[in-house]
C-alpha positions, -999 to +999 in steps of 0.1 A: -098+066-077-120+040-061-106+009-079-068+021-071-077+030-035-094-002-030-064-022-045-040-004-021-062-011+008-066-048-001-028-054-007-018-034+026-047-048+045-041-083+034-003-082+044-013-068+079-041-094+082-018-121+071+010-111+098-018-111+126-030-146+113+006-160+115+012-147+148-022-160+162-019-193+147+015-198+161+007-190+197-026-212+195-007-239+181+019-237+210-008-235+236+003-200+246-032-183+243-022-161+272+002-141+249-028-132+223-034-102+244-001-089+238-002-096+201-033-076+200-020-049+220+008-043+195-016-044+166-040-019+182-009+004+189+000+002+154-034+008+140-038+038+162-006+052+152-014+046+114-048+065+117-032+093+137-004+099+111-029+097+083-050+122+099-023+146+106-010+145+071-046+149+056-060+178+078-027+191+093-016+208+060-048+226+052-035+259+067-006+259+044-003+283+014-013+266-019+025+261-030+034+246+005+009+224+000+014+212-034+052+209-022+043+187+007+018+168-013+040+161-041+071+150-019+047+127+000+035+112-031+066+105-043+076+090-009+046+067-011+057+055-043+091+047-032+074+031-001+050+009-023+078+001-047+100-012-018+071-034-005+064-047-039+098-061-043+103-071-006+069-091-006+081-107-041+113-120-022+096-130+011+062-144+002+077-179+003+093-176+039+071-148+056+055-175+079+085-192+092+102-159+096+075-144+119+073-176+137+108-175+145+106-139+157+075-144+177+093-175+194+122-155+205+096-127+216+078-152+236+110-160+257+117-123+264+083-116+277+052-095+270+069-062+258+089-083+231+057-096+219+038-063+217+071-049+198+070-078+172+033-075+166+037-035+167+066-033+140+051-062+118+018-044+113+029-009+118+049-009+086+019-016+065-001+009+083+025+038+080+027+031+041-011+031+041-015+063+057+013+081+035-008+066+003-040+077+018-026+111+018-014+110-018-048+097-027-066+126-012-043+150-029-049+132-061-086+133-057-085+172-053-086+173-015-118+152-009-115+124+016-146+108+009-138+087-023-102+078-011-116+065+022-145+045+008-118+026-015-094+021+013-121+008+036-134-015+009-100-030+003-093-033+040-126-052+047-118-075+018-084-080+033-098-089+067-121-111+054-096-130+032-071-132+061-098-146+084-109-173+059-070-181+052-066-185+090-096-207+094-084-228+065-113-219+044-092-208+015-056-218+004-037-191-012-004-193-033+011-160-017+037-158-045+011-157-073-012-132-053+016-108-046+029-111-079-006-103-097-013-075-075+022-063-079+016-056-114-015-037-109+004-016-081+031-006-104+005+009-126-013+026-098+022+039-084+031+052-118+003+075-117+007+086-081+044+095-092+032+114-122+006+134-100+033+141-073+056+155-100+029+177-113+023+190-077+061+200-075+059+218-108+030+237-094+049+245-065+077+258-089+100+231-074+102+216-108+100+232-143+079+225-174+044+230-160+033+246-193+052+221-214+027+195-222+032+161-238-004+161-245-039+178-241-068+154-242-093+176-225-113+175-256-118+138-267-112+123-232-120+147-205-117+138-168-154+147-162-167+119-188-174+084-175-144+069-196-122+097-182-133+090-147-127+053-154-090+062-165-085+084-137-096+057-111-073+032-124-044+049-140-047+085-123-051+097-158-048+136-163-061+152-193-033+175-195+001+159-190+033+175-189+063+160-207+078+153-172+051+135-161+047+115-191+083+107-194+084+098-156+053+074-160+069+054-187+102+051-173+087+041-140+065+014-156+092+003-179+121-002-154+101-014-126+078-038-142+108-051-160+127-058-129+095-071-110+087-097-136+122-108-143+126-144-138+140-156-105+153-189-093+124-216-097+114-228-064+085-251-061+059-229-041+028-247-027-003-228-013+007-217+024-017-225+049-015-201+078-033-225+103-021-260+109-038-286+129 
């Protein structure tokens, strides 16, 4: 799960870092450095809220019965898939205009005062944070309740995202955002499909869905999860050596439908690498 968690941390973290970079660059360029503290106030509040929700989801369900834990875990896994799917398509359509949109919102907020700036920063970063919190909980459930490996993966991804966002802000790198979000989006569809399958299995174990004993395949012999190749498949695709028919059908349908729409050609627009900081 390390790779998939790191990818999620990178994607969500980079979106947040990109937003912060754009907001800061706008204030610096317009000479309104005094408002930077309000941006950081909103960002800090969003981070605190996200971490708190992640902790509540992860540790607040430990006292529940097994079936209740499986029901909550399965439901939140499916919610996480819905959130990341929406995020993938949202960034696909807004990558070209995200900088101008944020500058417009912040420009209006500056005219209204500090609270408006705080709210813009909070909402812009908070959405990514809440998605990360829900996905972190789903990753913990998928890892069997252990928080160490998912946490390491997310931290690695978020650190890389912060570094990339800083380099982008300083002008050290120029990035074609449309291409970046397209490539990572394809990988995230595969990751989300695995989370969806795992969430459905949780709901089957909670007796919310039928077919727990109806297996599509059992590869515990040739490809056990305990083997290095089984571990690799699990970390990338959330592979399960015993997969039910419902899980297999859901995985195939999700990947087939979502990837088809995600990769479907859109109106051709010349898209140059977007510099976050301009002189």
